[in-house]
C-alpha positions as CSV (number, residue, x, y, z in Angstrom):
1,M,-3.1,-23.3,17.9
2,T,0.5,-24.0,16.9
3,L,2.0,-23.9,13.4
4,A,2.1,-27.7,13.1
5,Q,-1.6,-28.0,14.0
6,S,-2.6,-25.3,11.5
7,E,-0.7,-27.1,8.7
8,T,-2.5,-30.4,9.4
9,Q,-6.0,-28.8,9.7
10,Q,-5.7,-26.3,7.0
11,P,-3.9,-26.8,3.6
12,Y,-3.6,-23.1,2.9
13,F,-3.3,-19.7,4.7
14,Y,-6.1,-17.2,4.2
15,G,-6.2,-13.5,4.4
16,T,-8.8,-10.9,3.4
17,G,-7.5,-7.6,2.0
18,K,-9.4,-4.4,1.3
19,R,-8.8,-1.1,-0.4
20,K,-11.5,1.4,-1.3
21,T,-14.3,-0.8,-2.6
22,A,-12.1,-3.7,-3.7
23,I,-12.1,-6.9,-1.6
24,A,-9.5,-9.6,-2.1
25,R,-9.8,-13.1,-0.7
26,V,-6.3,-14.5,-0.7
27,R,-5.1,-18.1,-0.2
28,L,-1.5,-19.0,0.1
29,Y,-0.7,-22.7,-0.6
30,P,2.6,-23.9,0.8
31,T,4.8,-25.5,-2.0
32,T,8.0,-27.4,-1.9
33,A,9.1,-26.4,-5.4
34,D,9.9,-22.9,-6.7
35,G,6.4,-21.7,-5.9
36,G,3.4,-22.2,-8.1
37,P,1.7,-20.0,-10.6
38,M,0.1,-16.9,-9.1
39,L,-3.6,-16.9,-10.0
40,V,-5.9,-13.9,-9.7
41,N,-9.6,-14.6,-10.6
42,G,-8.5,-17.7,-12.5
43,K,-5.9,-15.9,-14.7
44,L,-2.1,-15.7,-14.3
45,L,-0.9,-12.6,-12.4
46,D,0.9,-11.3,-15.5
47,E,-2.3,-11.5,-17.5
48,Y,-4.6,-9.9,-15.0
49,F,-2.2,-7.1,-13.9
50,N,-0.2,-6.4,-17.0
51,W,1.5,-3.3,-15.8
52,S,4.7,-4.0,-13.8
53,P,4.1,-1.5,-10.9
54,W,0.9,-3.4,-10.0
55,Q,2.9,-6.6,-10.0
56,V,5.6,-5.1,-7.8
57,S,3.0,-3.8,-5.4
58,I,1.4,-7.2,-5.1
59,N,4.7,-9.0,-4.6
60,E,5.9,-6.6,-1.9
61,P,4.9,-8.7,1.1
62,F,6.8,-11.6,-0.3
63,R,9.9,-9.5,-1.1
64,V,9.9,-7.9,2.4
65,T,9.7,-11.3,4.2
66,N,11.7,-13.4,1.7
67,T,8.9,-15.9,1.4
68,G,8.1,-15.6,-2.4
69,S,9.2,-19.1,-3.4
70,R,7.4,-20.9,-0.5
71,F,3.8,-20.2,-1.6
72,Q,1.4,-20.4,-4.5
73,L,-1.0,-17.5,-4.6
74,V,-4.7,-17.9,-5.4
75,A,-6.8,-14.8,-5.1
76,R,-10.4,-13.8,-5.8
77,V,-10.9,-10.0,-6.1
78,T,-14.0,-8.0,-6.7
79,G,-15.0,-4.4,-6.8
80,G,-12.9,-1.2,-7.3
81,G,-10.5,-0.3,-10.0
82,V,-7.3,-2.2,-11.0
83,N,-5.0,-0.3,-8.7
84,A,-7.3,-0.8,-5.7
85,Q,-7.6,-4.5,-6.5
86,A,-3.8,-4.8,-6.6
87,E,-3.5,-3.1,-3.2
88,A,-6.3,-5.2,-1.8
89,I,-4.4,-8.3,-2.9
90,R,-1.2,-6.9,-1.3
91,H,-3.1,-6.4,2.0
92,G,-4.6,-9.9,1.8
93,I,-1.1,-11.5,1.3
94,A,0.2,-9.6,4.3
95,R,-2.6,-10.9,6.4
96,A,-2.2,-14.4,5.2
97,L,1.5,-14.3,5.9
98,I,0.7,-13.3,9.5
99,V,-1.5,-16.4,9.8
100,Y,1.4,-18.4,8.5
101,D,3.9,-16.9,10.9
102,A,3.0,-14.3,13.5
103,G,6.7,-13.4,13.7
104,L,6.5,-11.7,10.3
105,K,3.9,-9.1,11.6
106,A,6.6,-6.7,12.9
107,T,8.4,-6.6,9.6
108,L,5.2,-6.2,7.6
109,R,4.0,-3.5,9.8
110,R,7.3,-1.6,9.6
111,H,6.8,-1.5,5.8
112,G,3.2,-0.4,6.1
113,L,1.6,-3.5,4.6
114,V,-0.7,-4.5,7.5
115,T,-2.5,-1.2,7.9
116,R,-5.8,-1.1,6.0
117,D,-6.1,2.1,3.9
118,S,-9.5,3.2,5.0
119,R,-9.9,6.1,2.5
120,I,-13.1,5.6,0.6
121,K,-15.3,8.0,-1.5
122,E,-17.3,10.4,0.6
123,S,-21.1,10.1,0.2
124,K,-23.2,12.7,-1.6
125,K,-25.2,15.1,0.6
126,Y,-28.7,16.3,-0.2
127,G,-28.9,19.8,-1.7
128,L,-25.4,19.5,-3.1
129,K,-24.2,18.3,-6.5
130,R,-21.5,16.0,-5.0
131,A,-20.2,15.3,-1.6
132,R,-19.2,19.0,-1.0
133,R,-19.8,20.8,-4.4
134,A,-22.7,23.3,-3.9
135,P,-24.8,24.4,-6.8
136,Q,-23.5,27.6,-8.6
137,Y,-24.7,30.8,-6.9
138,T,-26.6,33.2,-9.1
139,K,-27.0,36.8,-8.1
140,R,-29.7,37.8,-10.6
């Protein structure tokens, strides 16, 4: 499928991002103007992520590829904490940009934005208090 065909069949570019237990479904809508409002779960990006390092993290794929003003971001994110949600959205944006233009993949990979961070919480084992914490040993 060529880029021209994908634009006629699909009005947006989709990417799914994951981090820990957070899952982000990201849609990038092409815009002709100075980009549209960035929406996360129906709220503006500044309202949902009110700490600037989270906003910088989310915008990193746009900054690296110089495509920030070309798209309007609409994301639905569930699960995890706020930081994991921000990184899941970042991962989803990177994947959506690859759908938009496969030539951006090398740049995104070089900056570590395509790789899914697979570190999740280790499951609890029976006979233990947590994943590895054993009950306290008593001598008497």
